[in-house]
C-alpha positions as CSV (number, residue, x, y, z in Angstrom):
1,M,0.0,0.0,0.0
2,D,1.2,3.6,-0.6
3,N,2.3,5.9,2.3
4,R,-0.8,8.0,2.1
5,T,-3.1,5.1,2.6
6,Y,-1.0,3.7,5.4
7,R,-1.1,7.1,7.2
8,D,-4.9,7.3,6.7
9,I,-5.3,3.8,8.3
10,I,-3.3,4.9,11.3
11,A,-5.2,8.1,11.5
12,I,-8.6,6.4,11.4
13,L,-7.6,4.0,14.1
14,H,-6.8,6.9,16.4
15,Q,-10.0,8.7,15.3
16,E,-12.3,5.8,16.1
17,V,-10.5,4.0,18.9
18,K,-10.3,6.0,22.1
19,P,-11.1,5.8,25.8
20,A,-14.7,6.4,26.9
21,L,-16.0,6.4,30.5
22,G,-19.6,5.2,30.6
23,C,-22.1,4.8,27.8
24,T,-21.2,7.2,25.0
25,E,-24.7,8.6,24.4
26,P,-25.1,10.2,27.9
27,V,-21.4,11.0,27.8
28,A,-21.8,12.9,24.6
29,V,-24.6,14.9,26.2
30,A,-22.5,15.4,29.3
31,L,-19.6,16.7,27.1
32,A,-21.9,19.3,25.5
33,V,-23.2,20.4,29.0
34,A,-19.7,20.5,30.5
35,K,-18.4,22.6,27.6
36,A,-21.2,25.1,27.9
37,A,-20.9,25.3,31.7
38,S,-17.2,25.9,31.4
39,L,-17.7,29.2,29.6
40,V,-19.0,31.0,32.7
41,D,-16.6,31.0,35.6
42,G,-17.7,31.0,39.3
43,E,-21.4,30.6,38.7
44,E,-23.6,27.6,38.6
45,P,-26.4,27.6,35.9
46,S,-29.9,28.3,37.2
47,E,-31.2,25.9,34.6
48,V,-29.8,23.5,31.9
49,R,-32.0,22.8,28.9
50,V,-30.9,19.9,26.7
51,S,-32.4,18.7,23.4
52,V,-31.2,15.4,21.8
53,S,-31.9,13.3,18.8
54,P,-34.2,10.3,19.3
55,N,-31.3,7.9,18.9
56,I,-29.4,9.6,21.7
57,L,-32.5,9.5,23.9
58,K,-33.0,5.8,23.1
59,N,-29.4,4.9,24.2
60,A,-29.4,7.0,27.3
61,M,-32.7,6.2,29.0
62,G,-31.8,3.0,30.9
63,V,-28.0,2.9,31.2
64,G,-26.0,3.3,34.3
65,I,-24.0,6.6,34.8
66,P,-20.4,6.1,35.9
67,G,-19.7,6.4,39.6
68,T,-23.4,6.4,40.6
69,D,-26.2,4.0,41.2
70,Q,-28.4,6.1,38.9
71,T,-29.5,5.8,35.3
72,G,-30.6,8.2,32.5
73,L,-29.7,11.5,31.0
74,P,-30.7,13.9,33.8
75,V,-28.1,12.4,36.1
76,A,-25.4,12.6,33.5
77,I,-26.3,16.3,32.8
78,A,-26.3,17.2,36.4
79,L,-22.9,15.5,37.0
80,A,-21.5,17.4,34.0
81,V,-22.4,20.7,35.7
82,C,-21.0,19.6,39.0
83,C,-17.8,17.9,38.0
84,G,-17.6,17.6,34.2
85,N,-14.4,18.6,32.5
86,P,-14.7,18.9,28.7
87,E,-10.9,18.6,28.3
88,Y,-11.3,14.9,29.0
89,G,-13.5,14.3,25.9
90,L,-15.4,11.0,26.2
91,E,-14.0,10.7,29.8
92,V,-15.7,14.0,30.7
93,L,-17.1,12.5,34.0
94,R,-13.7,11.2,35.1
95,E,-13.7,13.3,38.3
96,V,-17.0,12.0,39.6
97,D,-16.9,11.3,43.4
98,S,-19.5,11.1,46.2
99,D,-19.5,14.9,46.7
100,A,-20.2,15.5,43.0
101,V,-23.0,12.8,43.1
102,S,-24.7,14.6,46.1
103,R,-24.5,18.0,44.4
104,A,-25.8,16.5,41.1
105,K,-28.8,15.0,42.9
106,A,-29.6,18.4,44.3
107,F,-29.2,20.0,40.8
108,L,-31.6,17.6,39.1
109,P,-34.7,19.8,39.4
110,K,-32.9,22.4,37.2
111,V,-32.4,19.9,34.3
112,K,-34.8,20.0,31.4
113,V,-34.6,17.3,28.6
114,G,-36.5,17.2,25.3
115,L,-36.2,15.9,21.7
116,A,-34.3,18.1,19.2
117,D,-35.7,19.2,15.9
118,S,-32.8,17.8,14.0
119,G,-32.5,15.3,11.2
120,K,-29.2,14.0,12.6
121,L,-29.0,10.6,14.3
122,L,-26.4,11.9,16.7
123,Y,-27.2,15.3,18.0
124,A,-27.2,17.0,21.4
125,K,-27.7,20.7,22.3
126,A,-27.0,22.1,25.7
127,Q,-28.1,25.5,26.9
128,C,-26.9,26.7,30.3
129,V,-28.9,29.7,31.6
130,Y,-27.6,31.8,34.5
131,A,-29.3,34.1,37.0
132,S,-26.7,36.8,36.0
133,G,-28.1,36.8,32.4
134,H,-25.5,34.7,30.7
135,E,-26.4,32.0,28.3
136,A,-23.9,29.4,27.1
137,V,-24.7,26.9,24.3
138,C,-22.8,23.9,23.0
139,C,-23.8,21.4,20.3
140,V,-22.3,17.9,19.8
141,E,-23.2,16.3,16.5
142,D,-22.3,13.4,14.1
143,A,-19.6,12.0,16.4
144,H,-19.8,11.6,20.2
145,D,-16.9,13.9,20.9
146,N,-17.4,16.3,18.1
147,I,-18.1,19.8,19.5
148,A,-19.6,21.4,16.5
149,F,-21.0,24.7,17.9
150,V,-20.3,26.9,20.9
151,S,-21.7,30.3,21.8
152,L,-21.7,32.6,24.8
153,D,-24.4,35.3,25.1
154,G,-25.1,35.1,21.4
155,K,-21.5,35.4,20.3
156,V,-20.4,32.4,18.3
157,L,-17.1,30.9,19.5
158,V,-17.0,27.7,17.4
159,D,-19.1,26.7,14.4
160,N,-18.1,23.5,12.6
161,R,-21.6,22.4,11.8
162,C,-21.9,20.2,8.7
163,G,-25.5,20.8,7.6
164,D,-27.2,17.5,6.8
165,S,-24.0,15.5,6.7
166,T,-23.6,12.5,8.9
167,E,-19.9,13.0,9.1
168,S,-17.9,15.4,11.3
169,A,-15.8,18.0,9.6
170,G,-12.2,16.7,8.9
171,E,-13.1,13.1,9.8
172,L,-12.0,10.2,7.7
173,N,-14.6,7.8,6.6
174,G,-13.9,4.0,7.0
175,N,-15.4,3.2,3.6
176,F,-12.0,3.9,1.9
177,L,-11.0,0.5,3.5
178,D,-11.7,-3.0,2.3
179,L,-10.9,-6.4,3.7
180,N,-7.9,-7.0,1.5
181,L,-6.4,-3.7,2.5
182,I,-7.1,-4.3,6.2
183,Y,-5.5,-7.8,6.0
184,E,-2.4,-6.4,4.3
185,F,-2.1,-3.6,6.9
186,G,-2.5,-6.2,9.7
187,K,0.3,-8.3,8.3
188,T,2.8,-5.5,7.4
189,A,2.2,-2.5,9.7
190,D,5.1,-1.3,11.7
191,I,4.3,-2.7,15.2
192,A,5.5,0.6,16.7
193,D,2.5,2.3,15.1
194,L,0.1,0.1,16.9
195,D,0.7,1.1,20.5
196,L,-3.0,2.0,20.7
197,M,-3.8,-1.7,20.7
198,R,-1.6,-2.2,23.8
199,E,-3.7,0.4,25.6
200,E,-6.9,-1.4,24.4
201,I,-5.6,-4.7,25.9
202,E,-4.9,-3.1,29.3
203,M,-8.0,-1.0,29.5
204,N,-10.6,-3.5,28.3
205,T,-9.1,-6.4,30.2
206,A,-9.3,-4.4,33.4
207,L,-13.0,-3.7,32.8
208,A,-13.6,-7.3,32.1
209,N,-11.9,-8.5,35.3
210,E,-13.9,-6.0,37.3
211,G,-17.1,-7.4,35.8
212,L,-16.0,-10.9,36.7
213,R,-15.3,-9.9,40.3
214,G,-18.3,-7.8,41.0
215,E,-22.0,-8.3,40.8
216,Y,-22.9,-5.9,38.0
217,G,-26.1,-5.8,36.0
218,L,-27.5,-9.2,35.0
219,K,-24.1,-10.8,35.8
220,V,-24.1,-12.5,32.4
221,G,-20.3,-12.8,32.2
222,R,-19.9,-13.8,35.8
223,T,-22.6,-16.5,35.4
224,I,-21.0,-17.9,32.2
225,A,-17.6,-18.0,33.9
226,S,-19.0,-19.8,37.0
227,S,-17.8,-23.4,37.5
228,M,-21.4,-24.3,38.4
229,H,-22.4,-24.0,34.7
230,R,-19.5,-25.8,33.0
231,D,-21.9,-28.6,32.2
232,V,-23.6,-26.1,29.9
233,Y,-20.8,-23.9,28.6
234,G,-17.9,-26.4,28.8
235,D,-14.3,-25.3,29.4
236,N,-13.3,-23.8,26.1
237,L,-12.6,-20.7,24.1
238,I,-16.3,-19.9,23.5
239,R,-17.0,-19.9,27.2
240,E,-13.9,-17.8,27.9
241,A,-14.6,-15.3,25.2
242,M,-18.3,-14.9,26.0
243,A,-17.6,-14.6,29.8
244,L,-14.8,-12.0,29.4
245,T,-16.7,-9.8,27.0
246,A,-20.1,-10.0,28.6
247,A,-18.6,-9.3,32.1
248,A,-17.0,-6.1,30.7
249,S,-20.4,-5.0,29.3
250,D,-22.2,-6.0,32.6
251,A,-19.8,-3.6,34.5
252,R,-19.9,-0.8,31.9
253,M,-23.7,-0.7,31.6
254,S,-24.1,-0.6,35.3
255,G,-22.0,2.5,35.9
256,C,-18.6,1.0,36.7
257,P,-16.2,3.9,37.0
258,L,-13.6,2.3,34.7
259,P,-13.1,3.4,31.1
260,A,-13.4,1.2,28.0
261,M,-11.4,1.6,24.8
262,S,-14.3,2.4,22.4
263,N,-14.7,1.7,18.7
264,S,-16.7,3.9,16.4
265,G,-18.1,5.9,19.3
266,S,-19.3,2.8,21.3
267,G,-17.7,1.3,24.4
268,N,-19.6,-2.0,24.0
269,Q,-18.3,-2.2,20.4
270,G,-14.8,-1.6,21.7
271,L,-15.1,-4.4,24.2
272,T,-16.6,-6.8,21.6
273,V,-13.9,-6.1,19.0
274,S,-11.1,-6.7,21.5
275,L,-11.9,-9.1,24.3
276,P,-12.8,-12.2,22.2
277,V,-9.5,-11.8,20.4
278,I,-7.7,-11.3,23.7
279,A,-9.3,-14.5,25.0
280,A,-8.4,-16.4,21.8
281,S,-4.8,-15.3,22.1
282,R,-4.6,-16.7,25.6
283,M,-5.9,-20.1,24.6
284,L,-3.7,-20.2,21.5
285,G,-0.6,-19.0,23.2
286,S,-0.2,-16.2,20.7
287,T,2.7,-13.7,21.0
288,E,2.0,-10.1,21.9
289,E,2.8,-9.0,18.4
290,E,0.3,-11.5,16.9
291,L,-2.4,-10.2,19.3
292,I,-1.7,-6.6,18.5
293,R,-1.9,-7.2,14.8
294,A,-5.1,-9.2,15.2
295,L,-6.6,-6.4,17.3
296,A,-5.7,-3.8,14.6
297,V,-7.5,-6.0,12.0
298,S,-10.6,-6.5,14.3
299,N,-10.9,-2.8,15.0
300,L,-10.5,-1.8,11.3
301,V,-13.1,-4.3,10.1
302,A,-15.6,-2.9,12.6
303,I,-14.7,0.7,11.6
304,H,-15.1,-0.2,7.9
305,I,-18.5,-1.9,8.3
306,K,-19.8,0.9,10.7
307,S,-18.9,3.5,8.1
308,Y,-22.0,2.3,6.1
309,L,-24.3,2.3,9.1
310,G,-23.5,5.6,10.8
311,K,-22.6,6.1,14.4
312,L,-26.1,5.2,15.6
313,S,-28.7,2.9,14.0
314,A,-31.5,0.5,14.6
315,L,-29.0,-2.4,14.2
316,C,-27.2,-3.6,17.3
317,G,-23.6,-2.6,17.2
318,C,-22.4,-6.0,18.5
319,V,-23.3,-7.3,15.0
320,V,-20.5,-5.1,13.6
321,A,-18.1,-5.5,16.5
322,S,-18.3,-9.3,16.7
323,T,-17.8,-9.5,12.9
324,G,-14.5,-7.6,13.5
325,S,-13.5,-10.0,16.3
326,S,-14.2,-13.0,14.1
327,C,-11.7,-11.6,11.6
328,G,-9.2,-10.9,14.4
329,I,-9.5,-14.5,15.6
330,I,-8.9,-15.7,12.0
331,M,-5.7,-13.6,12.0
332,L,-4.5,-15.3,15.2
333,K,-5.2,-18.7,13.6
334,G,-3.1,-17.9,10.5
335,G,-6.0,-17.4,8.2
336,T,-6.1,-15.4,5.0
337,A,-8.1,-12.4,3.6
338,A,-10.3,-15.0,1.9
339,H,-11.0,-16.6,5.3
340,M,-11.9,-13.2,6.7
341,A,-14.3,-12.5,3.8
342,A,-16.0,-15.8,4.5
343,A,-16.3,-15.0,8.2
344,V,-17.9,-11.6,7.4
345,K,-20.5,-13.3,5.1
346,N,-21.2,-15.9,7.7
347,M,-21.8,-13.2,10.4
348,I,-24.0,-11.1,8.1
349,G,-26.0,-14.1,7.1
350,N,-26.5,-14.9,10.8
351,I,-27.2,-12.0,13.2
352,T,-28.0,-9.1,10.9
353,G,-31.6,-8.8,12.4
354,M,-30.4,-8.0,15.9
355,V,-32.0,-4.7,16.8
356,C,-30.7,-2.0,19.2
357,D,-33.3,-1.1,21.8
358,G,-31.2,1.2,23.8
359,A,-28.2,0.9,26.0
360,K,-28.9,-1.0,29.2
361,T,-27.7,-4.0,31.3
362,G,-29.3,-6.4,28.8
363,C,-26.7,-5.4,26.3
364,A,-24.4,-8.0,27.9
365,L,-26.7,-10.7,26.6
366,K,-26.5,-9.4,23.0
367,V,-22.7,-9.1,23.4
368,A,-22.4,-12.7,24.5
369,S,-24.5,-13.9,21.5
370,G,-22.4,-11.9,19.1
371,V,-19.2,-13.4,20.5
372,S,-20.5,-16.9,20.2
373,C,-21.4,-16.2,16.5
374,A,-18.0,-14.7,15.9
375,L,-16.2,-17.8,16.9
376,Q,-18.7,-20.0,15.0
377,S,-18.2,-18.0,11.9
378,A,-14.4,-18.0,12.2
379,V,-14.3,-21.8,12.6
380,L,-16.6,-22.4,9.6
381,A,-14.6,-19.9,7.5
382,L,-11.3,-21.6,8.4
383,D,-12.8,-24.9,7.4
384,G,-13.7,-23.5,4.0
385,I,-17.4,-23.1,4.7
386,C,-19.0,-19.8,3.6
387,I,-22.6,-18.9,3.2
388,G,-23.5,-18.5,-0.4
389,A,-24.9,-15.7,-2.6
390,T,-28.1,-17.6,-2.9
391,D,-28.8,-16.7,0.7
392,G,-30.7,-13.5,1.4
393,I,-28.6,-10.4,1.5
394,I,-25.3,-12.2,0.9
395,D,-23.4,-11.4,-2.3
396,N,-20.4,-13.1,-4.0
397,D,-18.6,-9.8,-3.4
398,V,-18.0,-9.3,0.3
399,E,-17.8,-5.6,0.0
400,R,-21.2,-5.5,-1.6
401,T,-22.5,-7.7,1.2
402,I,-21.2,-5.2,3.7
403,R,-22.9,-2.4,1.8
404,N,-26.1,-4.4,1.8
405,L,-25.9,-4.7,5.6
406,G,-25.3,-0.9,5.8
407,G,-28.4,-0.2,3.6
408,I,-30.6,-2.3,5.9
409,G,-29.3,-0.8,9.1
410,A,-29.1,2.8,8.0
411,T,-32.1,3.1,5.8
412,A,-34.5,0.2,5.8
413,M,-34.7,-0.1,9.6
414,S,-35.4,3.6,10.2
415,Q,-39.1,2.8,10.9
416,T,-38.0,0.1,13.3
417,D,-35.9,2.7,15.1
418,R,-39.0,4.9,15.5
419,M,-41.1,2.1,16.7
420,I,-38.5,1.0,19.3
421,L,-38.4,4.5,20.7
422,E,-42.2,4.8,20.8
423,I,-42.4,1.6,22.8
424,M,-39.6,2.6,25.2
425,T,-41.1,6.1,25.9
426,G,-44.6,4.7,26.2
427,K,-43.8,2.4,29.1
């Protein structure tokens, strides 16, 4: 590959793989609030008005907020006022402590949340109103940490809004990638350029271990790992990978104050692209370099597929992320780009219909299902078994198959998305 393409691949890894503390939808809103609140020194807002896109609302209604036993957007907004630091990006709530939680609970009556009149899937507008007459505004759009607009008392300080675009200004789009290019990069990249993967190993493994130790959420990972259930799950890679990944999701969705290395704006996707590969490397006795290269491939496959879906959609992100991890496992097993293509088709032919009905503790169940499918698809692909073009949305061309998935998730399922939100808000 040429130097420009190589540099772009490194750049998109750093653009899309980054630490995030807590579910990224309430965190994106918290970032907007914290940025607006930071514009007025020494005065707490008398009211914070927030308007968000339906997809943000869907993914923020039932998820735990880091460092608290609370769920939902109002808590994240109040915490952003009391302890948020916009300089931390997706770790904006890093400084939450018991004092901040107490102050946030007292601030809750001053928080107003509504739906935004915006055609964007990812959009949050925060207005901090002050008794002194100041008004600070911040908008996050298109990407969870993309601060697109900032104003104070009507004076525009930042304006990087992109109209109806679904991409942030200056961002690379993963659709310049393809599986052959990703495979070549994974095999030939300078290992010194992949230190980000070392951070991913450390961060996501720590979150998984915490999930296995504690009683978080539905305890999906902890239950799978329990010796009491080995008659069901056995003692093998599927059990290890499912337990490790689901445990991390259990902890994250329940407000565990440890960050995840995210992928494409999602912490759960970051966990699902990495932890099954990490589990496989342990079982296979892979070297550190082999693991790092496999993780680079896994992350890039997820970024590539996600580029056709957008940051938020009605399709569960674990479909995309577990497809990435299936390819990463194939790399660890010495497979080829053709094996990766077969695994991608097997995954898309299997769990494409899994819907996203918001971020919540139940996400750990979907993560576990995706991991199981990832391993199954990899094994079949390595044995030369690939779902054929006569099946549904599968095409002989794997890139066209990926685009078919994108069309279903980004366009065809838009009515599904609206119905899901209607059900959720009507309970």
